[in-house]
C-alpha positions as MATLAB code, in Angstrom:
seq = 'XXXXXXXXXXXXXXXXXXXXXXXXXXXXXXXXXXXXXXXXXXXXXXXXXXXXXXXXXXXXXXXXXXXXXXXXXXXXXXXXXXXXXXXXXXXXXXXXXXXXXXXXXXXXXXXXXXXXXXXXXXXXXXXXXXXXXX';
ca = [
       0.000    0.000    0.000;
       2.861    2.385    0.843;
       4.371    1.729   -2.591;
       1.076    2.561   -4.288;
       0.793    5.841   -2.378;
       4.405    6.743   -3.129;
       4.004    5.883   -6.819;
       0.821    7.960   -7.009;
       2.534   10.934   -5.373;
       5.470   10.719   -7.782;
       3.175   10.528  -10.825;
       1.096   13.480   -9.621;
       4.271   15.462   -9.008;
       5.508   14.748  -12.529;
       2.147   15.721  -13.999;
       2.125   19.034  -12.129;
       5.694   19.792  -13.207;
       4.926   18.849  -16.810;
       1.936   21.149  -16.959;
       3.977   23.969  -15.464;
       0.841   25.806  -14.428;
       0.887   27.733  -11.212;
      -2.216   27.468   -9.011;
      -5.059   29.605  -10.343;
      -3.474   29.933  -13.791;
      -5.901   29.873  -16.717;
      -4.775   27.403  -19.375;
      -7.483   27.721  -22.044;
      -9.381   30.376  -23.966;
     -12.594   28.929  -22.554;
     -11.341   29.713  -19.046;
     -10.674   33.324  -20.084;
     -14.193   33.559  -21.537;
     -15.736   32.297  -18.306;
     -14.505   35.424  -16.496;
     -16.461   38.614  -16.067;
     -14.620   41.955  -16.038;
     -14.507   42.106  -12.231;
     -12.706   38.751  -12.163;
     -10.481   39.762  -15.088;
      -9.357   42.881  -13.231;
      -7.500   40.599  -10.769;
      -4.817   39.998  -13.445;
      -4.938   36.213  -13.209;
      -1.985   34.592  -15.016;
      -2.661   32.716  -18.279;
      -0.715   30.212  -20.361;
      -2.435   28.664  -23.365;
      -1.916   27.608  -26.986;
      -3.985   29.006  -29.843;
      -3.898   29.842  -33.547;
      -3.150   33.364  -34.785;
      -6.055   34.718  -36.836;
      -4.851   38.343  -37.074;
      -1.666   40.258  -36.351;
      -0.285   43.500  -37.790;
       3.450   43.886  -36.996;
       3.139   47.661  -36.741;
       0.580   47.399  -33.946;
       0.043   45.496  -30.683;
      -3.219   43.803  -31.751;
      -3.203   40.016  -31.867;
      -6.269   37.812  -32.207;
      -6.021   34.096  -31.443;
      -8.521   31.266  -31.568;
      -8.729   27.719  -30.261;
     -11.613   25.275  -30.110;
     -14.158   27.831  -31.290;
     -13.112   30.359  -28.628;
     -11.238   33.549  -29.520;
      -9.547   36.283  -27.532;
      -7.756   39.576  -28.075;
      -4.141   39.634  -26.905;
      -2.066   42.790  -26.579;
       1.475   41.879  -27.559;
       4.677   43.541  -28.740;
       5.006   45.302  -32.067;
       7.173   43.835  -34.831;
       6.781   40.219  -33.727;
       7.185   37.553  -36.398;
       3.620   36.226  -36.369;
       1.396   35.186  -39.271;
      -2.190   33.963  -39.533;
      -2.160   30.211  -39.035;
       0.801   30.244  -36.637;
       0.240   28.108  -33.560;
       1.454   30.104  -30.540;
       1.927   29.709  -26.820;
       0.733   32.829  -24.994;
       1.788   33.657  -21.447;
       0.578   36.747  -19.657;
      -2.239   38.079  -17.511;
      -5.919   38.574  -18.110;
      -7.388   42.058  -17.782;
     -10.761   43.744  -17.966;
     -11.916   45.416  -21.176;
     -14.957   45.368  -23.480;
     -14.620   41.647  -22.818;
     -11.811   40.028  -20.758;
      -8.590   40.027  -22.772;
      -4.918   39.137  -22.314;
      -1.856   41.323  -21.868;
       0.955   39.088  -23.142;
       4.293   38.736  -21.419;
       5.441   36.369  -24.185;
       4.093   34.918  -27.427;
       6.079   31.981  -28.809;
       5.461   30.313  -32.186;
       5.225   26.533  -31.739;
       4.277   25.613  -35.323;
       2.115   26.543  -38.279;
      -1.219   25.177  -39.386;
      -4.416   26.253  -41.031;
      -6.799   28.965  -39.946;
      -9.937   27.944  -38.070;
     -13.240   27.903  -39.935;
     -14.742   31.399  -40.136;
     -17.646   32.166  -37.825;
     -20.935   32.400  -39.723;
     -22.667   35.392  -38.167;
     -25.040   38.176  -39.067;
     -24.570   41.838  -38.128;
     -26.564   41.486  -34.901;
     -24.288   38.678  -33.717;
     -21.114   40.487  -34.752;
     -21.805   43.573  -32.644;
     -22.182   41.544  -29.418;
     -19.227   40.753  -27.156;
     -19.641   37.005  -27.702;
     -18.288   37.270  -31.266;
     -15.417   39.610  -30.459;
     -12.058   38.299  -31.754;
     -13.561   35.369  -33.696;
     -12.331   34.726  -37.228;
];
């Protein structure tokens, strides 16, 4: 029994180290979307992967999407990012029109295809729920 407990503890320790997520860290776009602006104002740390849908190197605006969820990320100017790049974003969430992310780092991990565009009418596009979607 002691061996089973020890083995379980070791495996759980490895899993926590592999995930590298500090307690309370948000690790998905869905988790960011679950926040309201009061919660977002607490600057909770985030670390997630997503696909770049928009970036202009002369500006700080970055839009990323993953699993049908999208979010605005403020990042550095003149980064080498292109639509379709798969990126790892680390930073902190903040309040805005809708909770968004202030990036501390954006790292390209690969390149793929863009997500399917959101089919929406004008009424849907002017609501916060569609903000940042491709």
